[in-house]
C-alpha positions as CSV (number, residue, x, y, z in Angstrom):
1,V,-34.3,149.6,-181.4
2,F,-37.0,152.3,-182.5
3,T,-36.8,153.8,-179.0
4,M,-33.0,153.9,-178.8
5,V,-33.2,156.2,-181.9
6,L,-35.5,158.5,-180.2
7,F,-33.9,158.5,-176.8
8,P,-30.1,157.3,-177.5
9,N,-28.8,157.8,-173.9
10,I,-31.3,155.2,-172.4
11,S,-30.3,151.9,-171.2
12,E,-31.3,148.5,-172.9
13,E,-33.6,147.6,-170.0
14,F,-35.3,151.0,-170.1
15,D,-35.5,150.5,-173.7
16,K,-37.8,147.3,-173.3
17,I,-39.9,149.0,-170.9
18,I,-40.6,152.1,-173.2
19,S,-41.1,149.6,-176.1
20,A,-43.7,147.6,-173.8
21,A,-45.6,150.9,-173.1
22,I,-45.5,151.9,-176.6
23,L,-46.7,148.6,-177.9
24,T,-49.4,148.7,-175.2
25,V,-50.9,151.8,-176.2
26,F,-50.9,151.0,-180.0
27,G,-52.0,147.5,-179.2
28,I,-55.0,148.7,-177.2
29,L,-56.0,151.3,-179.8
30,G,-55.7,148.3,-182.3
31,I,-57.9,146.1,-180.2
32,I,-60.5,148.6,-179.7
33,L,-60.7,149.3,-183.6
34,L,-60.7,145.6,-184.5
35,D,-63.4,144.8,-181.8
36,C,-65.4,147.6,-183.1
37,C,-65.1,146.1,-186.8
38,A,-65.8,142.4,-185.6
39,D,-68.8,143.6,-183.9
40,K,-70.3,145.6,-186.7
41,V,-69.4,142.3,-188.8
42,D,-71.3,140.2,-186.3
43,E,-74.3,142.5,-186.0
44,A,-74.5,142.9,-189.7
45,A,-74.6,138.9,-190.2
46,H,-77.3,138.6,-187.5
47,V,-79.6,141.3,-189.2
48,Q,-78.9,139.5,-192.7
49,A,-79.7,136.1,-191.2
50,E,-83.0,137.6,-189.6
51,Q,-83.8,139.1,-193.0
52,V,-83.3,135.7,-194.7
53,A,-85.2,133.9,-192.1
54,R,-88.3,136.2,-192.8
55,A,-88.0,136.0,-196.6
56,A,-89.1,132.9,-198.5
57,L,-85.9,132.3,-200.6
58,S,-85.3,129.5,-203.2
59,E,-82.8,126.7,-202.4
60,H,-80.2,128.6,-204.5
61,H,-80.5,131.8,-202.6
62,R,-80.4,130.0,-199.3
63,T,-77.0,128.2,-200.4
64,S,-75.7,131.6,-201.6
65,H,-76.7,133.2,-198.3
66,N,-75.3,130.1,-196.2
67,E,-71.8,130.7,-198.1
68,T,-71.9,134.4,-197.4
69,M,-72.6,133.9,-193.8
70,D,-69.6,131.3,-193.5
71,R,-67.2,134.3,-194.9
72,V,-68.8,136.9,-192.5
73,T,-68.2,134.4,-189.6
74,S,-64.6,133.6,-190.8
75,L,-63.7,137.1,-191.1
76,E,-65.0,137.9,-187.7
77,R,-63.1,135.0,-186.1
78,A,-59.9,136.3,-188.0
79,M,-60.5,139.7,-186.4
80,R,-60.8,138.1,-183.0
81,S,-57.8,136.0,-183.8
82,I,-55.7,139.2,-184.4
83,I,-57.0,140.9,-181.3
84,N,-55.6,137.8,-179.5
85,G,-52.4,138.1,-181.3
86,F,-52.1,141.8,-180.3
87,A,-52.9,140.8,-176.6
88,L,-50.3,138.0,-176.8
89,A,-47.7,140.6,-178.0
90,I,-48.5,143.1,-175.5
91,G,-48.1,140.6,-172.7
92,L,-44.6,139.2,-173.9
93,S,-43.5,142.6,-174.4
94,W,-44.2,143.3,-170.6
95,E,-42.8,140.0,-169.6
96,K,-39.7,140.9,-171.4
97,A,-39.8,144.3,-169.7
98,F,-40.1,142.9,-166.3
99,H,-37.4,140.4,-166.7
100,A,-35.1,143.3,-167.8
101,A,-36.3,145.3,-164.6
102,L,-35.3,142.2,-162.6
103,E,-31.8,141.8,-163.8
104,V,-31.2,145.4,-163.1
105,V,-32.5,145.1,-159.7
106,V,-30.4,142.1,-159.1
107,E,-27.1,143.4,-160.9
108,T,-27.3,146.7,-158.8
109,Q,-28.1,145.3,-155.5
110,S,-24.8,144.1,-153.8
111,A,-26.5,141.7,-151.6
112,L,-28.4,140.0,-154.5
113,H,-25.5,140.1,-157.2
114,G,-23.5,137.2,-155.9
115,H,-26.4,135.0,-156.1
116,C,-28.1,135.8,-159.5
117,V,-30.1,132.9,-159.9
118,T,-31.3,132.6,-156.4
119,S,-32.3,136.0,-156.2
120,Q,-34.2,136.2,-159.8
121,V,-36.2,133.2,-158.1
122,L,-36.9,135.0,-154.7
123,L,-37.8,138.2,-156.6
124,A,-40.2,136.2,-159.0
125,L,-41.8,134.8,-156.1
126,V,-42.3,138.0,-154.4
127,N,-43.8,139.5,-157.6
128,C,-46.2,136.4,-157.7
129,L,-47.2,136.9,-154.0
130,V,-47.9,140.7,-154.6
131,I,-49.6,140.0,-158.2
132,M,-51.6,136.5,-157.5
133,P,-54.2,138.0,-155.0
134,V,-55.2,140.6,-157.5
135,W,-55.3,138.3,-160.3
136,L,-57.5,135.9,-158.3
137,S,-60.0,138.5,-157.1
138,C,-60.2,140.5,-160.3
139,I,-59.3,138.8,-163.4
140,V,-60.4,135.2,-162.7
141,P,-64.1,136.1,-161.6
142,M,-64.6,138.0,-164.9
143,A,-62.8,135.1,-167.1
144,N,-65.1,132.8,-165.4
145,K,-68.3,134.6,-166.4
146,S,-70.4,133.4,-169.3
147,V,-71.1,135.5,-172.5
148,R,-74.6,135.9,-171.1
149,Q,-73.4,137.3,-168.1
150,H,-70.8,139.7,-169.9
151,E,-73.7,140.9,-172.1
152,I,-75.8,141.6,-168.9
153,L,-73.2,143.4,-167.4
154,M,-72.4,145.7,-170.4
155,A,-76.3,146.2,-170.8
156,H,-76.2,147.5,-167.3
157,E,-73.0,149.6,-167.4
158,R,-74.6,151.3,-170.6
159,Q,-78.0,151.9,-168.6
160,M,-75.7,153.6,-165.9
161,D,-74.2,155.8,-168.6
162,L,-77.3,156.9,-170.0
163,E,-78.6,157.7,-166.4
164,N,-75.2,159.6,-165.9
165,S,-75.6,161.6,-169.1
């Protein structure tokens, strides 16, 4: 609806694509910002935990510290949940945009127009055949890495950035 106001002469299908692109840009910015904040909260919690471990505190102070740590952990989890929500919204908006584009292809091609359902299924299968190999070779291996492997990879990338600077 927002893009229809900015671009009054575009089709509803193109509106869905533009909306998905705009949501992607703002969603990624939001994800980056929230991820930085969640990392800072996590770092602060670890620093505080180390300080408490070094200090000899009374039972009352330890209980107070544990309650604070629970709140910090909950805050970080909440931020990570919001990040997942942004990612889900972006994914669903692109699914909607792809569906709209698929409908346009089926409706505008005379050979496909008479067989809408069959055409959509075939085009969806072709789409899977194009995307699946890339997904299997790039996304799945990254998703299967452990947290430690990701940390090693990030440290290596930071080292490479420092060497290139």
